[in-house]
N, C-alpha and C positions, 0 to 999 in steps of 0.2 A: 504494501498500500504506500510506502514512504516514496516510492518513483513518482506517484500521482501529486505530491505536494512540492512547493517551493518555498525557501525561506527567506524572510526579509527582516532586517533589523533596523530600528529606530531608536532615537534618544533625545531627551530633552530634559530641562531643568525642572519639569512638573509633570502630573499626570495628564494634562491637556494636551492631546495629540497635535493641535495646532502648533505648538512650540517645538515639535519634534523634528528632527532631520533625518534622512537615511544614513546609515551609517556604512560605510565603504570596508567591507570585511577584508582582512588580511591585508589591507592597504597600511604599510608602516607610518604613513602621514596621520597623526592624532585628529580626531573629530574634536573641534572646540564646541563646548557646552556653557553658555554664560547665564547664570540666574541672579537674582537679588541677594541670595545667600552663598553663592559659590561660583568659582570659576573652575572648570573641569576640562581636561584634555583626555580623550578617550580612545583607546584602542581596542577593539573586538576582534579576535583571531580564533577561526575555526579549521580543525584539520578535516581534510577531504570536503571542502565546501563547494556547493554547487548551486548556491542561492542567488538573490540579488544583491547589489545591482549586476545585471549581466555582465559577464566578462571578468568577474572578480577572480583573483589568484585563487587556486584550489587550496593553497595551505600557506603557511609563513614560516620564514626562518627561524622564527621563534621555536617551533616544535622540533628543530633539528639541532637545537641549542640546550646543552644541560641546564638544569635538571630534567627539563620537559621531555627530551629524547627518551632517557631512561624511564621517565614515569608513564610514558605513552599517554601524555596529556592530550585530550580533544578539543578544549576550547579554553579561552582566557578571557577575562574582562579586566583589563589594566587601565587605571586613571591616575592623572596628576589631579590632586583635589586641594583646592586652596579656599577654605571657608571664609566668608564675611559675615559681620553682624549686619544682619538685614535692618532696615527701619522698622518694619512691622512686628520685629521681635525685640526692640531695644528694651521694652518693658517688661519682658519676661521674668519671672521670680526666678532668682538665682538660688544656688544652695550655699551653704557654709562650706568655705574651703579650709582643708586641713593644711598645716604647715608643709607637709611633704609634697603637696600637689605641685605640678608644674605651673598652674595657673589658677583661674576662678572662672565661674560661669559667666562672668562679665567678659572675659578675654577669649573664650574658645568653648568648644562643645565637649562636654565630659566624655570620657571613654564609657560611661554607662549608657549614654544616650546616642551616640552614633551607631546606627544598626544597618544592616545589609541582608537583603533576603528577597523572598518571593511574597507577592500579595495578589489578590484577586477581587474583582468586583461584585462577583456572583458565587452564590454556594457552589460546592464542588462535591459536597458529602457524598451525593448519590452517584457519582461518577468515579469514585477513587476506586483504583484498580485492585484485583485480588492481592493479598499479600502486602497493602500499602502499610499498614503497621509495622510489618517485618522491616520493610524497606527504610522507615523512618527511625527504626531501633537501630539499624546500621549506621545510618547516618549520624545520630545523635551520640552513638557509643563509640565510634572509631574516627569519623570523618568530620565533623563539625559538632563537639558535645555543647557548645555554647547556644547552638539552634533551638528556638523554641518558638510556640505559636499554637494556633487552633486550626486545624484542617477542616473542623466541621462547623465552623462559623458562618453566618450568612455573608461575611466577607472574609474569608479565608486568608490568614498570614502565616508565613514562618521566616521570622528574622532572627539573625544572631548578631552579637556585638561585632561592630567592624574590626575593633582591636583583636579579636579571636578568630573571626571568620575569614579574613583575607590571608592568603597564604604567604605573602611577601608584603612587609611594611617598611618602608623607607622613609625616614624622617628627614625630609629634603626633597628636592626637585628630581633626582635621580638622573638618568641620561635618555638621549635618544640615540639608537643605533639602529639604522636599517638593516645591519647584517645581521641584527638580531630580532628584527621584525618589527622594530619602532620603540615606542617606550620601553624603558628596561630598568626594572628596580631591584637590586641586589638587598637582601635582609639588613638593616641598619640604618645608616644615615650619613649626613653630611658632617662637618665637625660639630657643628652646632647640634645637630640633631642627635649625634651620639651621646653629648652631655646630656642633653633632655632625657634621653632613654636611661643613661646611667643614674641620674637624679632621682628616678622612682624605682631603680632596681629592675628595669625591663630587660630581660636576657637578650644577648647577640643573636643566639640561634633560633631561626624561625619556629621550629617546633616548640623549643622551650617558651620563646615568647606567646605562642599561641595558648599554651598550657597555662602559663602565668596569667594570662588575661582572662582565664576563667574565673578567677576569684574576684569576689566584690572589691576587696579592698585595692585590688591590683587597677581595677577600672576605674575606681575612685580618685586615684592618684594622677590619672592621667587626662589631658585636656588636648584636643585639635585646636590649636590656637589660630585665631582669626588673624588673616594675612599671611600665614604661614603655608609652605606648600608640603604635601605627603603623598608620596608615591604607594599606590595600592594596587595588588594583582591578586585575582582570585582565579584559580585554575584547578581542573581536575580531569580525570579520564573516564568519568561515568555516564557522560551523556555522548551518545554517537549521533551527532546531528545528520549526518549522510543517511543512515537508516532509521532516524526519529525513534531510538530506542535508549532505554535507561540501562546501564549495565554496571550494576554494583556486585562486589564480591558476595556470592551466595544468592543473588537475585536479579534477574535480567527480564525486560519487559518492553513490547513495542508500545511506543507512547502517544501515538497519532489520537487516537479516541479518548486519551485521558489528559491530554496537554492543558486544558483550562475547563474540564467539566462541561463543555458546551458540546455535546456529541453531535448534534444536527447541523451545526454551523459548517459553511465551507472554508472559514478562516478561524484560526486558534491562536490564542495569545499566550505567552509565558512572559511574565515581567519581572525583572530585577530592580530593585529600588534601594538607593542610599538616603536614609532618612534619619530624623532627629525624633526619637522616641519623647522627649519631653514635650516638644511642640507640636509633633505630628508633620512637620516641614519636610518636604521632599527636596534634596540636593539634585539627585540624578534619577531619572526613571528610562530604563532600557527596556524595550519590548521586542521581544522575539515571536515573529507572527508568520504561522504558515498558512499558505494559500493553496487552493487547487490550482495545478499547473494551467489547467485551461481557461483560469481567469487572470493569467497574465499575458499581455501583449507581446508580439515578437520583439519590442523595444524595450522592455523590461517595466513599463508602465502597467498600473493595475487597469482592468476593465471597471467600467462603472457598476458599483453595486457589489465588487467582489467581496467586500467585508460584511456585506448583510446577508447574502444569499445562504439559504440552507441547503445543506447537503442532501441531494436526493438519491435513492436507492442505495443507501449505506445504513446498515443498523445502528442507530445514533447511541454510541456509548455502550452498548451492551458488548461482552466480549466472551470468546470461548477459551481464553488463556487459563491455563490451569491453575487450580489451588497451589498455595506455596506451603510447605513444611517449614513452620518457622524455626524449630529446633535445629532443623537441617541446615537452613539456610545461615542462622546464627553461627552454627559450628564451623561451615565453610568461611564465612566472614572473618571469624577469629583465626582459622588457621593460616589465611592470606595475611590479615592485617595486623595480627598479634593481639595481646591483651588490651582490652577496651581502656579507653582513657577515661581516668576518674573524673566524674562531673563535679568538681569541687568547687562550692561556692556559686554556682549556677542555678537558677529556678526559674519559674515561670514569671516571676517578678521583673525578669529582665525585658519583657515585652509588656505592652499595655493589652 
């Protein structure tokens, strides 16, 4: 079924689609996203890409560069993030700052508040795939222990603290290197950034930093300061966009019918959001939309009504995908990924 669809990615500073631009996937030159509260430069890279815009490179040099070649990573969302204090939020309530913090709520975004993850405008609870809870357990226990949310809500969401969810955190602007696919962020920072990390006890190693950031006291010490630039890179080998399949250790699933819970539509959206938990403000919204291939013109533009038409002749959302044996799936995941990461200090309080 995947061959019947084509992927298009747009991004903007808000949920409003009129503020979005098409992202040139695998193009080393980053896309500039400017909003009231942040300036962002964005690279989206997908291995074995065959979507829009037409003529996009099928891959990026990023995927042949370590550690991504060894990891067999399939996609990356990489961004330079420079937050600004927006006029609309100058009077927001601030929290009492401890002496050990880098700044105060008046100077930046708390590590407790900057979140990254997925959310949806409509319920998806009736369209969740077989074994969904098993898959979520694998993600929470091994891949992103800070992830939390409610997939059964009327407006479902799964967010994690940016401080622990991003695979690479560079405190500083990082580099642009076309030979590595564009924006490139090594874990660490520039001279000033390394001092800021050391001041709060943030480990230099990325895995140690991600684990450190699961603790509430760690998140409370850190602020993403207004006017300063941070390099963030989110990547993994678990979504195969060419075949529209989720491939976790111990669990795999074709995801076309479950993309956004809207089984009868001809287009489906998966949304990634960088947001402020405290204010609810979005800094960056990235939308992965799959369209029926017949709804795309030869020049790569969308036919009128492509996003609204319903899918005819396809069983909307039901699936013959076999049930999962949770115990076996979790055992396989542990055999591949090792002991699960302790979820220390992270709870449902991390999301609204």
